[in-house]
Structures are given as structure tokens and as C-alpha cells.
Short mmCIF file of the C-alpha atoms (twelve columns), coordinates in Angstrom:
data_MODEL
# 
_entry.id   MODEL 
# 
loop_
_atom_site.group_PDB 
_atom_site.id 
_atom_site.type_symbol 
_atom_site.label_atom_id 
_atom_site.label_alt_id 
_atom_site.label_comp_id 
_atom_site.label_asym_id 
_atom_site.label_seq_id 
_atom_site.Cartn_x 
_atom_site.Cartn_y 
_atom_site.Cartn_z 
_atom_site.pdbx_PDB_model_num 
ATOM 1   C CA . UNK A 1   -13.798 26.214 -2.321  1 
ATOM 2   C CA . UNK A 2   -14.774 22.571 -1.976  1 
ATOM 3   C CA . UNK A 3   -17.734 20.898 -3.601  1 
ATOM 4   C CA . UNK A 4   -20.629 19.465 -1.619  1 
ATOM 5   C CA . UNK A 5   -19.441 15.906 -2.267  1 
ATOM 6   C CA . UNK A 6   -16.140 16.717 -0.581  1 
ATOM 7   C CA . UNK A 7   -17.911 18.274 2.403   1 
ATOM 8   C CA . UNK A 8   -20.132 15.202 2.652   1 
ATOM 9   C CA . UNK A 9   -17.041 12.947 2.677   1 
ATOM 10  C CA . UNK A 10  -15.462 15.084 5.388   1 
ATOM 11  C CA . UNK A 11  -18.557 14.878 7.577   1 
ATOM 12  C CA . UNK A 12  -18.731 11.101 7.069   1 
ATOM 13  C CA . UNK A 13  -15.042 10.762 7.924   1 
ATOM 14  C CA . UNK A 14  -15.584 12.821 11.078  1 
ATOM 15  C CA . UNK A 15  -18.245 10.244 11.942  1 
ATOM 16  C CA . UNK A 16  -15.506 7.550  11.689  1 
ATOM 17  C CA . UNK A 17  -16.561 6.166  8.275   1 
ATOM 18  C CA . UNK A 18  -13.384 4.425  7.039   1 
ATOM 19  C CA . UNK A 19  -14.492 4.354  3.389   1 
ATOM 20  C CA . UNK A 20  -15.146 8.097  3.336   1 
ATOM 21  C CA . UNK A 21  -11.804 8.737  5.033   1 
ATOM 22  C CA . UNK A 22  -9.994  6.526  2.508   1 
ATOM 23  C CA . UNK A 23  -11.631 8.420  -0.352  1 
ATOM 24  C CA . UNK A 24  -10.582 11.748 1.185   1 
ATOM 25  C CA . UNK A 25  -6.993  10.595 1.531   1 
ATOM 26  C CA . UNK A 26  -6.958  9.255  -2.029  1 
ATOM 27  C CA . UNK A 27  -8.096  12.640 -3.326  1 
ATOM 28  C CA . UNK A 28  -5.327  14.421 -1.392  1 
ATOM 29  C CA . UNK A 29  -2.503  11.956 -2.126  1 
ATOM 30  C CA . UNK A 30  -0.841  13.839 -5.029  1 
ATOM 31  C CA . UNK A 31  -0.848  17.100 -3.132  1 
ATOM 32  C CA . UNK A 32  0.508   15.446 0.016   1 
ATOM 33  C CA . UNK A 33  3.267   13.741 -1.972  1 
ATOM 34  C CA . UNK A 34  4.381   17.014 -3.584  1 
ATOM 35  C CA . UNK A 35  4.506   18.865 -0.276  1 
ATOM 36  C CA . UNK A 36  6.352   16.107 1.597   1 
ATOM 37  C CA . UNK A 37  8.841   15.608 -1.239  1 
ATOM 38  C CA . UNK A 38  9.543   19.348 -1.344  1 
ATOM 39  C CA . UNK A 39  10.531  19.233 2.324   1 
ATOM 40  C CA . UNK A 40  12.199  15.827 2.651   1 
ATOM 41  C CA . UNK A 41  13.640  15.351 -0.866  1 
ATOM 42  C CA . UNK A 42  13.511  11.550 -0.851  1 
ATOM 43  C CA . UNK A 43  10.766  9.033  -1.476  1 
ATOM 44  C CA . UNK A 44  11.257  6.854  1.604   1 
ATOM 45  C CA . UNK A 45  10.947  9.709  4.084   1 
ATOM 46  C CA . UNK A 46  8.099   11.161 2.025   1 
ATOM 47  C CA . UNK A 47  6.163   7.899  2.272   1 
ATOM 48  C CA . UNK A 48  6.782   7.782  6.039   1 
ATOM 49  C CA . UNK A 49  5.575   11.360 6.499   1 
ATOM 50  C CA . UNK A 50  2.420   10.732 4.477   1 
ATOM 51  C CA . UNK A 51  1.680   7.572  6.432   1 
ATOM 52  C CA . UNK A 52  2.198   9.378  9.749   1 
ATOM 53  C CA . UNK A 53  0.014   12.279 8.610   1 
ATOM 54  C CA . UNK A 54  -2.810  9.977  7.506   1 
ATOM 55  C CA . UNK A 55  -2.755  8.169  10.837  1 
ATOM 56  C CA . UNK A 56  -2.724  11.445 12.784  1 
ATOM 57  C CA . UNK A 57  -5.536  12.783 10.627  1 
ATOM 58  C CA . UNK A 58  -7.670  9.687  11.308  1 
ATOM 59  C CA . UNK A 59  -7.036  9.959  15.030  1 
ATOM 60  C CA . UNK A 60  -7.735  13.717 15.144  1 
ATOM 61  C CA . UNK A 61  -10.498 13.959 12.531  1 
ATOM 62  C CA . UNK A 62  -13.033 14.851 15.208  1 
ATOM 63  C CA . UNK A 63  -11.049 18.021 16.036  1 
ATOM 64  C CA . UNK A 64  -11.566 19.540 12.565  1 
ATOM 65  C CA . UNK A 65  -13.876 22.487 13.182  1 
ATOM 66  C CA . UNK A 66  -14.617 23.722 9.670   1 
ATOM 67  C CA . UNK A 67  -14.796 21.269 6.746   1 
ATOM 68  C CA . UNK A 68  -13.783 23.992 4.274   1 
ATOM 69  C CA . UNK A 69  -10.330 24.067 5.905   1 
ATOM 70  C CA . UNK A 70  -9.744  20.318 5.637   1 
ATOM 71  C CA . UNK A 71  -6.967  20.585 3.022   1 
ATOM 72  C CA . UNK A 72  -5.160  23.280 4.999   1 
ATOM 73  C CA . UNK A 73  -5.536  21.293 8.231   1 
ATOM 74  C CA . UNK A 74  -4.240  18.090 6.612   1 
ATOM 75  C CA . UNK A 75  -1.314  19.898 4.989   1 
ATOM 76  C CA . UNK A 76  -0.294  21.462 8.317   1 
ATOM 77  C CA . UNK A 77  -0.295  17.990 9.901   1 
ATOM 78  C CA . UNK A 78  1.830   16.697 7.012   1 
ATOM 79  C CA . UNK A 79  4.328   19.557 7.284   1 
ATOM 80  C CA . UNK A 80  4.699   18.903 11.011  1 
ATOM 81  C CA . UNK A 81  5.279   15.192 10.339  1 
ATOM 82  C CA . UNK A 82  7.926   16.064 7.743   1 
ATOM 83  C CA . UNK A 83  9.770   18.228 10.237  1 
ATOM 84  C CA . UNK A 84  9.493   15.466 12.865  1 
ATOM 85  C CA . UNK A 85  11.115  13.008 10.457  1 
ATOM 86  C CA . UNK A 86  13.917  15.435 9.700   1 
ATOM 87  C CA . UNK A 87  14.569  15.896 13.420  1 
ATOM 88  C CA . UNK A 88  14.652  12.132 13.969  1 
ATOM 89  C CA . UNK A 89  17.023  11.624 11.059  1 
ATOM 90  C CA . UNK A 90  19.418  14.257 12.363  1 
ATOM 91  C CA . UNK A 91  20.957  16.884 10.157  1 
ATOM 92  C CA . UNK A 92  19.499  17.434 6.719   1 
ATOM 93  C CA . UNK A 93  21.204  15.071 4.367   1 
ATOM 94  C CA . UNK A 94  21.841  15.617 0.699   1 
ATOM 95  C CA . UNK A 95  19.010  14.473 -1.512  1 
ATOM 96  C CA . UNK A 96  19.581  11.013 -2.915  1 
ATOM 97  C CA . UNK A 97  20.170  10.838 -6.645  1 
ATOM 98  C CA . UNK A 98  17.039  10.133 -8.619  1 
ATOM 99  C CA . UNK A 99  16.744  6.853  -10.533 1 
ATOM 100 C CA . UNK A 100 17.197  6.847  -14.292 1 
ATOM 101 C CA . UNK A 101 14.094  8.311  -15.882 1 
ATOM 102 C CA . UNK A 102 11.780  6.462  -18.193 1 
ATOM 103 C CA . UNK A 103 10.855  8.188  -21.425 1 
ATOM 104 C CA . UNK A 104 7.676   9.635  -19.921 1 
ATOM 105 C CA . UNK A 105 9.365   10.703 -16.678 1 
ATOM 106 C CA . UNK A 106 12.008  13.019 -18.148 1 
ATOM 107 C CA . UNK A 107 9.910   16.137 -17.559 1 
ATOM 108 C CA . UNK A 108 9.247   15.166 -13.943 1 
ATOM 109 C CA . UNK A 109 12.946  14.483 -13.383 1 
ATOM 110 C CA . UNK A 110 13.915  17.873 -14.788 1 
ATOM 111 C CA . UNK A 111 11.335  19.572 -12.583 1 
ATOM 112 C CA . UNK A 112 12.526  17.624 -9.507  1 
ATOM 113 C CA . UNK A 113 16.104  18.649 -10.225 1 
ATOM 114 C CA . UNK A 114 15.093  22.281 -10.693 1 
ATOM 115 C CA . UNK A 115 13.112  22.277 -7.443  1 
ATOM 116 C CA . UNK A 116 15.949  20.426 -5.720  1 
ATOM 117 C CA . UNK A 117 18.286  23.275 -6.620  1 
ATOM 118 C CA . UNK A 118 16.184  25.694 -4.544  1 
ATOM 119 C CA . UNK A 119 16.521  26.324 -0.828  1 
ATOM 120 C CA . UNK A 120 13.798  24.572 1.141   1 
ATOM 121 C CA . UNK A 121 11.971  27.784 2.004   1 
ATOM 122 C CA . UNK A 122 11.495  28.599 -1.684  1 
ATOM 123 C CA . UNK A 123 10.808  24.997 -2.715  1 
ATOM 124 C CA . UNK A 124 8.031   24.549 -0.140  1 
ATOM 125 C CA . UNK A 125 6.326   27.849 -0.989  1 
ATOM 126 C CA . UNK A 126 6.440   27.139 -4.738  1 
ATOM 127 C CA . UNK A 127 5.205   23.571 -4.287  1 
ATOM 128 C CA . UNK A 128 2.288   24.662 -2.112  1 
ATOM 129 C CA . UNK A 129 1.365   27.510 -4.471  1 
ATOM 130 C CA . UNK A 130 1.737   25.806 -7.850  1 
ATOM 131 C CA . UNK A 131 1.526   22.127 -6.927  1 
ATOM 132 C CA . UNK A 132 -1.021  22.347 -4.141  1 
ATOM 133 C CA . UNK A 133 -3.100  25.239 -5.409  1 
ATOM 134 C CA . UNK A 134 -2.965  27.120 -2.111  1 
ATOM 135 C CA . UNK A 135 -3.342  30.899 -1.993  1 
ATOM 136 C CA . UNK A 136 -0.620  33.007 -0.390  1 
ATOM 137 C CA . UNK A 137 -2.675  33.664 2.744   1 
ATOM 138 C CA . UNK A 138 -3.263  29.907 3.175   1 
ATOM 139 C CA . UNK A 139 0.452   29.206 2.763   1 
ATOM 140 C CA . UNK A 140 1.212   31.878 5.350   1 
ATOM 141 C CA . UNK A 141 -1.088  30.136 7.842   1 
ATOM 142 C CA . UNK A 142 0.373   26.709 7.024   1 
ATOM 143 C CA . UNK A 143 3.963   27.814 7.453   1 
ATOM 144 C CA . UNK A 144 3.205   30.258 10.267  1 
ATOM 145 C CA . UNK A 145 4.898   33.162 8.508   1 
ATOM 146 C CA . UNK A 146 3.630   36.547 7.278   1 
ATOM 147 C CA . UNK A 147 1.867   36.704 3.905   1 
ATOM 148 C CA . UNK A 148 4.487   39.150 2.631   1 
ATOM 149 C CA . UNK A 149 7.189   36.578 3.391   1 
ATOM 150 C CA . UNK A 150 5.326   33.994 1.313   1 
ATOM 151 C CA . UNK A 151 5.091   36.469 -1.563  1 
ATOM 152 C CA . UNK A 152 8.802   37.217 -1.306  1 
ATOM 153 C CA . UNK A 153 9.687   33.513 -1.251  1 
ATOM 154 C CA . UNK A 154 7.527   32.879 -4.308  1 
ATOM 155 C CA . UNK A 155 9.110   35.780 -6.166  1 
ATOM 156 C CA . UNK A 156 12.663  34.751 -5.279  1 
ATOM 157 C CA . UNK A 157 11.926  31.085 -5.956  1 
ATOM 158 C CA . UNK A 158 10.587  31.915 -9.421  1 
ATOM 159 C CA . UNK A 159 13.666  34.039 -10.095 1 
ATOM 160 C CA . UNK A 160 15.964  31.201 -9.037  1 
ATOM 161 C CA . UNK A 161 14.041  28.747 -11.253 1 
ATOM 162 C CA . UNK A 162 14.336  31.151 -14.185 1 
ATOM 163 C CA . UNK A 163 18.064  31.385 -13.461 1 
ATOM 164 C CA . UNK A 164 18.266  27.559 -13.313 1 
ATOM 165 C CA . UNK A 165 16.623  27.308 -16.728 1 
ATOM 166 C CA . UNK A 166 18.944  30.015 -18.063 1 
ATOM 167 C CA . UNK A 167 16.372  32.730 -18.723 1 
# 
């Protein structure tokens, strides 16, 4: 559930207020990055997908019917943009190696490697659930799959992560 400040920003953005829209996008940036990276597995394509999604969101903001579904609506746009980029780039390529980690980035690198070891269907479901805070029914709507499939992907993804970490 979103707070009243968020709903106010959404209504202002629907009224074409660029400052309100920028604030909305800033609040969603981490979540958008996680989702796009889970699908595309490289920073350049991730940045392109986010940029495309923000532009599409600005152009289509007036079509948002219910402010409480803003995050879901934005994430669906982002997922579609990610798939568009993959189609344009041709076949899925291997993820590029990650740069050497700094001391504070070692945990993030290990998590990226663990997530990178998963099939995309598990990686996306886990990222949306744990990284994006979406419920299983919201993920089902975003990915256009049954809720039971989301639950299965989460369960199998967690099992594969446990296997990766040797548990």
C-alpha cells in the first residue's frame, strides 16, 4: 500500500508535473535497476531499458487508471522494454564478467553471481519478490503467468540458490 505522499506525486505526474514525475522515478530507481538487471544481466542494457521505460511512462502517464497500481504498471513497462532490448540484440548473450569488486561491493558481487547462476525465470521471480517487494499475485500479473507458477519458480529458485551456497 502506498502512502498519501506517493499518491499525491502520482496525481501531479499525471497532470504533467515534471518535478513530481522525477521524484517518482527516483523513488523507483533501485527496484527498476534490480528487475532490469535480473532480465538483461548487464549494466549497459539495463540502463537502456530503464531509460526507455521512464520515457514510455512519461508519455503514457495519463493512461494509469489507479494510482495504487503505479509500481506494478511501471514494472510491466520495464519488463516489456527489457524484452524489446533482448529481441533487438538477437540471441541472449552470456553475461559479461563483473568488474573487480571494491571492499564494500563483495557481498553484492556474490549475490549477483548467485543470481546469475539461475535461469532467467527463477531470477526474475526472486528479484521481484525479494528485491522489489511484490506479492506473488502481483508478480503473476506482471509476468502474465499463473500465481502457482510464480510460487513454483520462487520455491525452485530458492532451492537452486541454497544449492549454489552449498546448503
